[in-house]
N, C-alpha and C positions, 0 to 999 in steps of 0.2 A: 245597497245595504238598507235594512229597515231598522229604525230605532224604536225599541219598546220602552216608553218612558216609565212604566211601572217596574220593570225588572232591571232597568239601567244596564242593559247589555244590547249588543248589536246582533241581529239575527241575519245570517247569510241568505241571500235570495237564491232561487233555483238556478240562476245563470252562473253563479260563482262556483265553478267546478274544480278549479285548480287548488284552492286552499279551503281548509275548514277553519273558520275564524272563531276563536273562543275569547270572550271578553271577561276580564276580572276587574272589579272595582276595588282597588286596593290602596289604602292610605290616601284617598282623594285623587289618585291617578288612574287613568284608564289604560290598562295594559292589554295589548292584543298579541296573542301567540299564534303564529302561522304554522300549520302542520300540513305536509303534503298528503295526498290521498292514500299513498301506500306506506306511510310512516310505520304503522303497526307491523306490516310484513317485513319492512327493512330492519326493524329491531330483531327479527328472527334470523335473517340471513346476512345481515351486516354488509361487509364489502362484496359479497357475492351477488348483491342485488343486480348490478349492471350486467353480470354474466347471464342471469335469468332473463332480464328485461329484453336483451338483444337477440334472443333465440327467435328463429323463424319456424312457424308451425302451420302445417296444412291440416285441415279437418275436413274429411269427406263424409258427409251425412250429418245433418243438424237436427236429429230427432231427440229422443229422450237421453241417449248416451252422449252423443256429440254436443248437444246443447249445454248440458251441465259441465262437460269438460271445458268447453269454450268459456262459459261464464266464470268458472273458477280460475282458469288460466289468465283471463283478462284481469281478474281481481288480484292476481299475483304480480301484476305489473308487466307481463309480457306484452310487447307492442306490435309484433309482426305476425299477421295471420293471412292465410289463404283459405277461403271458405268455398266449398263446392257442394251444391245441393240443387236439385231440379224441382223440388216440391214447393207447394204453397201451403200455408197454414190452414188446417181444416178443423172443424169443430171437434172431431174425434181426438185431436192432439191436446185438448185442454186438460185431460186427466194426467198427463205425464211430461209435457214439453214446456220448459220454463219460458220459452218465447211466446207461447200461445195465449192469447187473450181474446175476449169477445170482440174487442175493437179492431183486431188485425186479422180476422178470419179472411182467407182469400189472398192474403199478402204473401209475396215470395219470401221464403224463409231466409235466404241469404241477405235480402234487402232489410228485413226486420232485424237480423242479427248485426248487420253493419251499423244500423241506427242505434241499437242498444249498446253495442260495444263502444261506440264513440261517446255515448252518454255516460258511460262508466269512466272512460279514459279518452279524452279528446286528442291525445297525442298518439293514439294507436294508428297503425297502418293496416287497414283491413281491405284486402282485395277479394272481390266476390265473383263467382261464376255460377250463374243460374243455368246449369246444364247437367246432364247425366255423364259421369265420367266413364269412359270406355278405353279400350286399347288404342283406338284410333285417335283420341284426343288427350291421352295422358301426358303427352309431351308439353302440355301447357304448364306443367309444373317445373319445366327446365329452367325458367328464367328467375326462380326465386331462391336458389341456394339454400334449400330447406335443411333444418336440423332434425325435425321430427315430422312424421306423418301419423295422424290419428285416423284409423279406419273405423268409422262408426256407421258404415252403410250396410244395407241389407242384401246387396246383390253379390253372390259368390264369385262370379266372373270378375267383377270389379275388385273384390278383395284379393283375389289371386294376382291380378295385374298390379295392384299396389305393392304387394310383397315383392314381386319380381322387379318392379321399378325401384323400390327402396334398396334392394340388394345390389342392383346394377349401379346405383348412384351413391352407395354407401351412406344412406340416410336411415336413421333410426325409425322404427315403426312399432306401433302397438295396435293390435286388431281386436275389435270387440266381437265376441261370439253372441249367442242368443240370450236375451234378457226377458223375453216374453214368456208367458205361461209359468211364471215363477213368483213366489210371494216372500221368500226368505233372503233378504239382502245380505245376511251374514254368511251365506254360502258362496258369495262371490270371491274369486281369487285370481291372482295374476301368476301365470306360469308360462312355460313355452308350449307351443301347440302340441308337441308330441306327448305331453302329460295330460291332455284333456280327455274327458270321458263323459258319456251320457249327454252329449251335446250334438244334435243333428247337424248344425252348421259346421262345427269343428270336424266331425266325421267326414263330411264331404270334402272339406278343405285338405285334410290329411291325405285322403285318397288322391286328389288331383295334384297336389304338390309332389307326392311320391312318384306319380306317373311322369312328372317333368323333372325328376331328379333334383328337387329343390329341398333344402334342409327344413326340417320342422322346428328348428330352434328359433321360432318366432315368438316374441312376447305377445300374449293374448290375455284378455280378461274374459273369464267364463264362470259359470255357476256349477257347483257340485250338487245343487238341487236338481232332482229329476223334473223335467217339464211336466206340468199337470196335463192329464189326458182330457182335453176339452175339444170338442168338434165345433169349429166355427169358421166362417169365411174370412173373418178377421182374427189376427193374433191377439188373444187376451193379454192385457198388460196393466200394471199398476204404476203409481207415481214414483215410488221410492227405489225399486230395484234398478231400473235404467239410470236414475239419478245417481245412485251410489256407484254404479259402474263408471259413470262419467267422472265423478269425484276421485275415484281410485286411479283412473287414468292420469288425472292431474297430479295426484300424489306420486305416482310412478315417475312422471316426467320431471317434476321439480326435484325429487330426490336423486334421480339419475343425473341431472345437471350438476347437483352439488357433490355427488360422489365421483364424477368424472371431469373434474376441472381441467381445462387446458391452459 
């Protein structure tokens, strides 16, 4: 702790993560009130906090959507995560991915997120896999007794395999459709896959799932905004549409937990 003689209060150092310390100089006595890091959220959810905290969530893809979902879920107190992404942080990620900084360019995303997650909550259990998820290795999820899967990856074959895996193991899943080539975050919505339109990823997924006789009643986040017609080798993107999609995924999961208490 650092004492500031002018202000007559104690300032917490960066190492003190567990408690926020607030000092009051009252009637000649120094009073210290300890607040835990998630107190404000606990005021909202009361006795349901432990129910939320103990959920186990896998996030596949830690880009603009997955990153913001992870950030906001950690800050809701959820402690158990499985993170899967084979990418390293690139300079092109700086415009939209919360994990991307000049100082960590070239660093594996899963490792950067594990470090950041523990800096927010050092009691979190964050298992990471720096690999590409495929049909051949999807069983690595078997050991975790997952409650939710967040599909925030770009590869359609992986998205299909995650849906099949979730259905087989009775795990709740929400899948992100395209957020690139869009500028209006207010057009984002969560429905089931069968209600999507004007989304090239969703169109392919509907076709492939129908071919395999798999229900399209899968929760997805997608945009009613038509993708902008821009020709480029890279998908144009902004900071706030993927971020909003990630936050809406967290909104969906937290409210789903509260509305389906066991």
